[in-house]
C-alpha positions in Angstrom: 60.0 12.5 -37.7 56.9 9.8 -36.5 53.8 10.4 -36.7 50.0 10.1 -38.5 46.7 11.1 -40.5 44.8 14.5 -40.0 43.0 14.4 -36.6 42.2 17.3 -34.4 43.3 16.4 -30.7 41.8 18.5 -28.0 43.7 19.9 -24.5 41.2 21.2 -22.0 41.7 23.3 -19.0 39.7 22.9 -16.2 38.9 25.1 -13.4 38.4 23.1 -10.5 37.2 24.1 -6.7 39.5 25.4 -4.4 38.3 26.6 -1.2 36.7 23.5 1.0 33.5 23.3 2.5 34.7 24.5 6.4 36.7 27.5 4.2 35.2 31.2 5.7 36.0 33.6 2.9 34.9 37.0 2.0 36.1 36.9 -1.3 34.5 36.6 -4.4 34.0 32.3 -4.8 35.2 32.3 -8.4 38.6 33.9 -6.9 41.5 31.4 -6.4 40.4 28.8 -8.0 43.7 26.7 -9.1 43.7 25.9 -12.8 44.0 22.2 -13.6 44.5 19.9 -16.8 42.3 17.6 -18.3 42.5 15.9 -21.8 40.6 14.2 -24.9 41.0 13.7 -28.0 38.0 13.1 -30.8 40.2 10.4 -32.9 42.7 7.9 -32.4 46.1 8.3 -32.7 47.9 6.0 -34.4 51.6 5.8 -36.3 54.2 8.7 -35.5 51.8 10.9 -35.6 51.8 13.3 -32.6 48.6 11.9 -30.8 46.8 11.6 -27.6 49.3 8.9 -26.6 52.6 10.9 -27.9 51.4 13.7 -25.9 50.9 11.5 -22.9 54.8 10.9 -23.7 56.4 14.1 -24.5 53.9 16.8 -22.4 52.8 20.3 -24.1 53.1 23.6 -23.2 51.2 26.2 -22.6 52.2 30.2 -23.0 49.3 31.9 -21.1 48.3 35.8 -21.1 46.4 37.9 -18.4 45.0 41.4 -19.7 42.8 43.6 -18.3 40.1 43.7 -20.5 39.8 41.9 -24.2 43.6 40.8 -25.3 44.9 42.8 -28.1 47.9 41.5 -30.3 49.3 45.3 -30.3 48.1 45.6 -26.7 49.9 45.5 -23.1 49.4 41.8 -21.7 51.3 40.3 -18.8 52.9 36.6 -19.1 50.7 34.5 -17.1 52.3 31.2 -18.1 55.8 31.0 -19.6 56.3 27.4 -21.7 54.1 25.9 -18.8 55.2 21.8 -19.3 52.0 20.0 -18.6 52.7 16.3 -18.2 50.8 12.7 -17.3 50.3 11.2 -14.5 49.8 7.6 -15.2 49.4 6.5 -11.2 46.9 9.2 -11.3 45.4 9.4 -14.6 45.6 13.0 -14.7 47.7 16.0 -16.4 50.1 17.7 -13.7 52.2 20.8 -13.9 54.1 22.7 -10.9 53.7 25.2 -9.7 50.2 25.6 -9.7 48.7 28.8 -11.0 45.0 30.5 -10.0 42.3 32.2 -11.8 43.1 36.0 -10.9 40.1 37.8 -8.9 39.4 40.9 -10.4 36.2 41.6 -12.6 37.9 42.8 -15.9 40.8 40.4 -15.3 41.2 37.8 -18.4 43.8 35.1 -18.9 44.4 33.9 -23.1 45.7 30.4 -23.4 47.9 29.1 -26.3 49.1 25.8 -26.3 51.5 23.6 -28.5 52.7 20.2 -28.5 55.2 18.0 -28.4 56.7 20.0 -25.3 60.1 21.8 -26.6 63.2 19.9 -26.0 65.8 18.7 -29.0 63.2 18.4 -31.4 63.6 21.8 -33.1 60.7 23.6 -31.0 61.4 26.7 -29.5 58.7 29.0 -28.0 58.6 32.5 -27.8 56.7 34.8 -25.6 54.2 37.8 -26.7 55.3 41.2 -26.2 53.3 44.7 -26.1 53.4 43.8 -30.5 53.3 40.7 -30.9 51.2 37.2 -30.1 53.7 34.2 -28.6 55.3 32.5 -31.2 56.7 29.1 -32.4 60.3 28.8 -33.9 60.6 25.7 -36.0 63.6 23.3 -37.4 63.4 20.8 -39.4 65.1 17.6 -37.8 68.1 16.6 -39.0 67.3 13.0 -39.2 64.2 12.5 -41.0 63.5 9.6 -38.8 63.1 12.3 -36.4 61.0 14.5 -37.6 58.5 16.0 -35.3 54.5 16.4 -36.0 53.8 20.0 -35.1 50.7 20.6 -33.5 49.4 24.1 -31.8 46.0 24.8 -30.2 43.3 27.2 -32.1 42.7 30.1 -29.8 39.8 31.3 -31.8 38.1 27.8 -32.8 34.1 28.5 -33.0 33.9 26.0 -30.2 37.1 25.9 -28.4 37.7 29.2 -28.2 40.6 29.8 -25.4 41.1 34.1 -25.4 39.7 35.9 -23.1 39.1 33.5 -20.3 38.6 34.4 -16.3 36.9 32.1 -13.6 33.5 31.5 -14.3 34.4 30.2 -18.3 34.0 26.9 -17.2 36.4 24.2 -19.5 38.8 26.0 -21.6 38.9 23.5 -24.8 42.5 23.5 -26.3 41.5 22.0 -30.1 45.1 21.1 -31.2 46.0 21.7 -35.5 48.3 20.0 -37.6 51.1 23.2 -38.5 53.2 21.5 -40.9 52.3 19.3 -44.0 52.5 15.3 -43.7 54.1 13.5 -46.9 53.8 10.1 -47.7 55.2 7.7 -50.8 54.2 4.6 -53.0 55.8 3.1 -55.8 54.3 0.3 -57.8 54.8 -0.8 -61.8 52.3 -0.1 -64.5 52.4 -3.6 -65.2 52.0 -6.6 -63.0 55.1 -8.7 -63.0 54.4 -10.1 -59.6 54.1 -14.0 -61.5 57.9 -13.2 -63.6 60.3 -15.1 -61.4 62.7 -13.7 -63.9 62.2 -9.7 -63.9 62.0 -7.1 -60.7 62.2 -3.4 -60.4 63.7 -1.9 -57.4 63.6 1.3 -56.1 66.9 2.8 -55.1 67.0 6.2 -54.3 64.2 8.9 -54.1 65.0 12.9 -53.6 62.8 16.6 -53.6 64.6 19.1 -55.9 63.2 23.0 -55.4 64.5 26.2 -55.8 64.0 28.2 -52.9 60.7 26.6 -52.1 61.0 24.1 -48.8 62.2 25.6 -45.8 64.2 23.9 -43.4 63.3 26.7 -40.6 59.8 28.7 -39.9 58.3 30.7 -37.2 54.5 30.7 -36.4 52.2 33.4 -34.7 50.3 30.9 -32.3 47.0 33.1 -32.7 47.0 33.9 -36.0 48.3 30.0 -37.0 50.7 31.5 -40.0 53.7 30.4 -41.3 55.7 33.9 -41.3 57.4 34.6 -44.7 61.3 33.1 -44.9 63.7 33.5 -48.0 67.0 32.5 -46.2 66.6 29.1 -44.2 66.0 26.2 -47.4 66.7 22.2 -47.3 69.3 21.6 -49.5 68.1 20.8 -53.2 68.3 18.1 -54.3 67.4 16.7 -50.8 67.8 13.5 -50.4 65.3 10.6 -48.4 68.0 8.6 -46.9 67.9 4.9 -45.4 65.2 4.3 -42.5 68.6 1.8 -41.1 70.4 4.8 -40.7 67.9 7.2 -39.2 66.4 8.6 -42.6 62.9 7.8 -43.8 63.5 5.3 -47.0 62.6 1.7 -46.7 65.7 0.6 -48.1 67.1 -3.0 -47.6 69.6 -5.2 -49.2 68.2 -7.1 -52.3 68.4 -11.3 -52.6 67.4 -11.8 -56.4 69.9 -13.9 -58.4 73.4 -11.9 -57.1 72.2 -8.2 -56.9 71.9 -7.4 -53.4 71.8 -3.5 -53.8 69.8 -1.8 -51.2 66.4 -0.9 -52.2 62.6 -1.5 -52.4 61.3 -4.3 -54.4 58.1 -3.0 -56.0 57.3 -6.0 -58.1 56.0 -8.5 -55.5 52.5 -6.6 -54.7 51.7 -6.5 -58.5 50.1 -3.3 -59.1 49.3 -2.6 -55.6 51.6 0.1 -54.6 54.3 -0.3 -52.3 55.4 2.1 -48.9 58.8 3.7 -49.7 58.7 4.3 -46.0 58.2 2.5 -43.0 55.0 1.2 -41.7 53.1 4.7 -40.4 55.9 7.0 -40.6 56.3 10.1 -42.9 58.1 13.4 -43.7 57.1 16.5 -41.8 57.6 19.2 -43.9 57.1 23.2 -43.5 54.3 24.0 -45.3 54.8 26.3 -48.8 52.8 29.6 -48.3 50.6 28.4 -45.7 47.2 26.9 -47.0 48.3 28.1 -50.7 50.8 25.4 -51.1 53.3 25.5 -54.6 52.1 28.0 -56.7 52.6 26.0 -60.0 53.5 22.0 -61.4 57.4 21.6 -60.8 57.9 24.1 -58.2 58.8 20.6 -56.2 60.3 17.7 -57.9 60.9 14.0 -57.0 63.8 12.4 -58.3 63.6 8.6 -58.5 65.8 6.4 -59.2 65.2 2.2 -59.9 66.8 -0.5 -61.5 65.4 -3.2 -63.6 67.1 -6.6 -62.7 66.9 -9.4 -64.9 67.4 -12.8 -63.9 69.8 -14.7 -66.3 71.1 -17.6 -63.7 70.4 -18.6 -59.8 73.6 -16.0 -58.6 73.7 -14.0 -61.9 71.9 -10.8 -63.5 71.3 -8.0 -65.8 70.0 -4.5 -64.7 69.4 -1.3 -66.3 69.5 1.9 -64.2 67.1 4.8 -64.8 66.5 8.1 -63.2 63.5 9.9 -63.5 62.4 13.3 -62.7 58.8 14.3 -62.3 56.9 17.5 -61.6 54.4 17.5 -58.5 51.5 19.6 -59.2 50.7 22.7 -58.2 48.7 23.2 -54.9 50.9 21.0 -52.7 52.6 21.4 -49.4 49.7 23.2 -48.2 49.6 23.5 -44.2 47.9 21.0 -42.3 47.2 18.7 -44.8 48.5 15.2 -45.8 49.4 14.0 -49.0 50.6 10.6 -50.6 52.7 10.3 -53.7 52.0 7.1 -55.8 54.6 6.8 -58.3 54.3 4.4 -61.2 57.5 3.0 -63.0 56.0 2.1 -66.7 57.4 -1.0 -68.0 58.1 -1.4 -71.9 58.5 -5.4 -72.6 60.2 -7.0 -74.9 57.5 -8.5 -77.5 57.9 -10.7 -80.4 55.5 -11.1 -83.8 56.1 -12.9 -86.7 54.9 -10.6 -89.8 55.2 -13.1 -92.7 57.0 -16.2 -93.7 58.6 -16.6 -97.2 57.3 -18.9 -99.5 59.5 -21.7 -100.8 59.1 -20.4 -104.2 59.8 -23.3 -107.2 60.9 -26.4 -106.7 63.9 -27.4 -108.9 65.0 -30.5 -109.9 68.7 -31.1 -109.3 69.7 -34.3 -111.1 73.0 -36.0 -109.3 74.7 -39.4 -110.9 76.0 -41.5 -108.2 78.6 -44.2 -110.5 
């Protein structure tokens, strides 16, 4: 589940000249040009997100369809590329694939291209070919190990300046503009009161889980032309869906504490004062299937977060007392939208024990008590 913030990644498909200067041909000069690939990115990739460096590592897949005239979802289409894998050749500084395909020569022949990344493998991604009634699709399943969650990106075939539909050999460069199709989640926590200077009290997050009722899917199917997820009313994440330790292929940055004999696997949110501490390793996120595509959750509380923490008070060099607390909070409406990155910041309120003296009773009238010593 490695991956980054929102950006647009573009992959370009270039039509390269195929005839040498000495070749004699009676064909249309635009015919038989090989279809080559090149890439560029409009934003730097970072962390675990699926940016250009990650795509160069995994490669990307291309689905392409030849039509006689304009492409139609409910129309005849011939498969031109079926999950063609394109890989980065670092020595040649170029994208390569095999076997090489060529532009068709017919006057009405057009090709429509669709692409996705990372390339399908043991990552829950399965491309599905188009047919006479349907566009190509991507079937997607969330990884069991949260650390291996995938940032799925798919090209926008109808983008205004990067349209990849109905291309021919005279179209020149074909631009694949990749868009994020999942929702990215980061979590952090802080204390409501700055106790960073308090050497006797600390707060540790010990567990986090998501709670929902038929809201968070574990599987989905994306239409690669419409870029919408089909409704799925049968495959859901467990509820509660526990975030597991990063050390065990999870995402929660739990480590053994070392405070006055307290050694629970946890996250110390005290030392940073009122600055929030990330609950995940640096530049790592949850990538989840969106809820209702671009709409997100309908109401506050459709998805909740249960967070457990220990408040630990030092009583000696190796002794302590602790209070263990569990709180369940509602996430607001409109979260988990497709293509959005969201960070949830949890504030743990502390109720300090304070003292006050309201009054000191007077001594009253001093009495004189004689005592005889004989």
